N, C-alpha and C positions, 0 to 999 in steps of 0.2 A: 400825821406830823412827820412821818417818814416820807425818805426821797428815793427816786429811782434815776440813776444818771444813765441816760441813754447813748452818750458818747462813749463812755467807757464799757458799756453792755455787760455791766458789773451790778448785780444785786447787792444793796447794801443793806442791814438789819434795820427792820424799823422799830421806832420808838414805841414803846407800850404806856398808854395813861389811862390811869385809873382814878375815879373819883367816888370817895365815899362819904355821905353826910353825917352827921355827927350832932347828937343834941346833948348841951350841958346846960341843965336847967330850963331857963326859958330861951336861953342863946342856942342860934342853930349855927354850926359850923360845919367846913367840908376839909377832907382829907384826899388831898392828891397828891396821885404815887405815879411817878414817871421811872420805867427803867428799859432798857436795852436785853431782850433775852438771848441767851446763849445755848447752843446746843451741846448735847452728851450723848456719847455712844457707850451703850453696856452691852456687854457679852453675857449672853442666856446659856449657862451651863447646863440647865437642866433639858434644853433640847438634846443636847448631846446626850446625855444620860438616858434619857428617853429611847434614842436610837440603840444604843447598846442593849438595851432591855429589851426592844422588840426583836432584834439580831438573837438573842439568846433563846428567847420565846419560839421564835422561829425555827431553830436549831433543835429544840426539845421537841417541838410537834413533828419534826422530818423524822427524828431517830424512833418515836412512839410510832408512827404511820409506817415506817421502815419495820419496824419488829412486827407489827400485825399484819403485813403483807407478806414476809418473809416467815413468819410461824407456819402459815398454812403451807408454803412451799417445802420447809423443810420436814413438816408433818408427811407430805408426800413423797417426797424423797426416800424419806424412812421406810414408806410404805414398800416403796420400789425395791428397795435396798432388802426389805424381808422377802417380797415375793421373788428376787433373783436366788436369794437364798433358798427358798422352797422348790424353784425351779433346779437348783444345781444339787438339790437332793433325791432328783429323780421324778418329781411331778412335775412332767412335761404338758400337762394339760392344763396347768395353774394359769389363770389370765390376771395379769396384773390390771387394777382399774385404769382406763384412759380419761383423763380429764383435761378438758380444754385443747389449746391449739398452740401452745408454746413450746420450747425446746425441751423442757421436762417432759411434758405430754409426748412428745414424740421419741422420746428414749424410751419410755414404757412401750408404745406401739411398737418401736423397732425389736425390743425383746419379746414381746408377744408373738412377732413374725419368726424371730429365731428360734424360740422353744416350737412353734407350730412346725417350723423346717426340720428341725432336729427329730422330732416326734416322727414326721412322715418316714423321714429315712430311716429311722429304727424300726416303724412298722413294715417298709418295705424290706428290711433286712431280715427281720422275722419271717416274713413271708417268703423270702428266698431261701431261707434255712428249712422253712416248712416244706415248701414246692421241692428243695432238692432231696429231701428226707422221703418225701413221698414218692418221687421219680424211682429214688432207690427202691423203695419196697415194693412198686409196681414192676419195675423191670426184673428184680428179683423173682417175684412171683411168676411174671410172664415167661420169664427165661427157663426157670424150674421146671414148671409145670411139663411144657412139652421135650425139655430136654431129660426129665427123670420118664418118661413114656419111651423116647428112643431109646434110652441106655437099657431098659426094662424088657422090649420086644427084642434089641438086637439081643441081649445076654441070653432071651431063651433061645433065638436061633442059634448062636454060639455053642452053648449048651446042649444042643439037640433035642431042646424039650419041645418037640411038635410031632404030630401023630402022622403027617401027610406032607407032601410038598405044597398041598394047596393050605395046609396050615400054615407053614413056612411062608407061603406070598404073602399070606393074609398078614402076618407079624409084619414082614417088610415092608408092605404096604404103609401099614398103621406106622411105623417108625420114619418111612419117608415123607408121608403128610405131614407128620409133628417136626419133622426137618424143615418143611416147606413153611411151617409157621413159624417157626424160629428164623428162619430166612427173613419173612417178610415183617417180623417185628425189628430184627436187625437193620432192616432196610430203611422202616418208617422212623428208628431212632436216629438215623444218621441223617435222612430228609430233613427231619424235625430239626435236628441241631443246627443243620446246615442253613435251613430257611430262618432260625431264631437268630442266627448271627446278626448282630447291627451292623456289620461291615459288607454284607452281601449286597450285592449290585444288580440290579434286574437288567437282563438283555433285552430290551423291547424294540419292535418292528409294528409297522402297522398290519392290521387283519381285519378282514372282514369276518363279524363277530358270528353272524348267521351261517356262513360257510364253515366257520371253526367249531360249532357247536354241532351241525351236521355231520362233519366228517369224524368227530369222537363217536356220536352214536351208532354210525356206521360200522365204524371198527370195535364198538362193544357190543353188536348184535349177537354173536356166538355165545356170549356171556349170559345175554339175556335170554335167549334162545334155550340155554341149557336150565334156566331156573324158569322157565315157564312164564316167561314176562314179555309183556307186547310194550314195543315202544310206539309212542304217538306223539308225531312232532306237530308244534304250533309255531312256526317260526315268521318271522316279519318278511315281507316281499320285497322291501328295500334293504340295502347296503346300509351297514352299520358299522360304521371303522372305529376300531379302539387301537390305542397302542399297547400292546404287552408283550410279557416275556412268555413267549409260545410254550416251550417246555414245564414252566413250572405251573401255567394255567392249566395245560392239558392234564397235569396231576391233580388239581384242584377239581376238575370238573368230573374226571374219572371216579375221585372218591365220593363225589356227590350222588352220581348213578351208581357206585356198587355198593353205596350206604342205602339207597332208594330200594335195590334191587333185594337186597339183604333182608329189609324189616319188611317188605311187601305180602299181602296175601298172595297166594298161590295156587292156581293159576291168577295172574292180576294184570296189570298195565302200570306203565310209568310214561306220565305227561311230561314232556320238555319243549320248555317255549322260551323265545326269545322276542321282546318288544320294547318299542321306544315310546315314551312319553315325555311330552316338554324336553328338558335337558338331561335325560335320563334313559339309560338303557338297563333292562332287566332280565336276567336269567330264572327261569321258575323249573322247579324240578318237583313233581306230586305222585304221589303213591298213596295207596289205601293199605291201611296195617293197624296194628293193636294200638289204642289211643295211648299220647305221650302225656302224663300230667305236666301242669306248668312250670311245677319247681323241677322237673327232669328236663324240660324243654329248655330252659335256661344253662344247662348244665352240657349240652350235646357236643359244644366245642371247647369244653376243658379237656386238655392232655389226659389221656388214661381212662376218660369216663365212660362207662358203659351203661346201656340200657339194663342189659343182663349184670346185676350186681353181684353176681356169683364169679364175675370174671371168667366165664367158660370161654375160651379161645375158639370152640367150634362155633359158637353163634355170635359170638362179640367182636371179633376181631383184634387189633391190638389197641385200640383206643385212642389211636393218633391220626386217623385220616381227617376227621371233620377238624382238629386244631392244627394240622397241616394246611387245611382247605383256609380255614379263618385266616393263617398267618400270611398263606400267600394272596388272598384277596385284599387284606388291608396294606399289603404291602403295594399293591396296585392302586391304594387310595378310595377302595371299594368298601361295600357294607355287606355283610351276609347275616342272614336271621332264619328262623323256623318258625313256624305257625303249625297248630293241630286243632283242629275242629272235630270232634267226634272220631272216625278212624280216617279222616282226610288230613295226610299230612304232606306240609309244602316246606321246600327249602327256598331262600330268594337271593340271589346275588345283584347287586345293582350297582354301576359306575355313571360318574359324571361325564355327560358327553364333553 
């Protein structure tokens, strides 16, 4: 019963018709209902209320989650704070636990690095103080012993306490020899201090190492002969060119050869070698003498260390020769070490070509 007007392109409400049968006794009737339905808009306030509740619940969930996450972080920060307190009290070996890879963990890592570095510096300072103390003690002993002898024998001559000119000459010879020891010690101290100076520069020049070692051994022949020691040279046939500070390297090699003669069986021999292998050149000095235990072998290059623990200057020298040699070799970016098998003692110096 409804209509749609195509010309106006507008939709008109349709009429609604309903037919309901009604029985009244034996009679049958029909109820006809006609009407045009009308539209109605209702606002659902419940939807708005539900959205606000969801927002509140989401905020509460965020707060709870935030507290759960930050609780562990705050506990970790407190742990770092306590660790800092321990470190500040002087326990530099304490390590703060490092957890995760975030900014807080990086802070703990940096604190641990800082503590280690400070600890290293303190240990280095302690070692320097101990070294200084040992240096003063050793120098005092090494200077006092020959000086006492010099003064004693000169005092005997001064007071005329000798029976003959031969005795007087003997006293003066002893005093002179002790003076020579004093001179050697002072020179070694000066040399060690100079070489150990970090500002020292090397004056290098190109040198044929084979000719260099051969010349040093030739110049030291009288010293070898005086001590009844034979030189045996095993040198490479080819030229081996290195850039060296000649004067300092002469001192280093002379110290090695002097040390070998001093601790060799007499009569005996010292084997001096120079050879090249791969990209390295090696200088070797070998002799036969009393066995050197491994624990002492590692200390040979320490300053003032002597195999003769009584620090007898008649047999042990100044104790600086090998320390000076090591310093010179390392200044040339080389390596020096000692080996001992039975009575065979060997010193090696190696440079990269």
